[in-house]
Phi, psi and omega in degrees: 000128183282166179297322180297319179296319179295317179297321179295316179297319179295317180298319178295318180299320179290317183295323183259010179292146178290157176296157179305130180086000181251151177274157180285142178218163182225145178290335179248050183285151175283124182292127182288348182265307183267343177085355180271152172263112179212164183291140178239152175266137186260130178230170176248134182214125180057037175077007180229151178294137181236141180254127177248129179252114184295329183276354187250099177236154018273354180289152183254319186208151174214146177290156184296318174279107195278049170261342178238100182256134180280107180255016183274000182078020179084022182296341182275007179059044177275000000 
């Protein structure tokens, strides 16, 4: 791996790094419910990024770090 490639990878890592205190997320994340990798729309909910998968129902929203899953059926208007 050349020095240029390493510098490019480092620059990308810095550019796409999460804000302090936030977990890393991706627009093309693998959905933990359906198992497919598909585009999700990103919204903000309770001060943190939330990923909504239109194809994945009955759940409405889940945080990117899937330790807190919204099982309320979207009652929080996410």
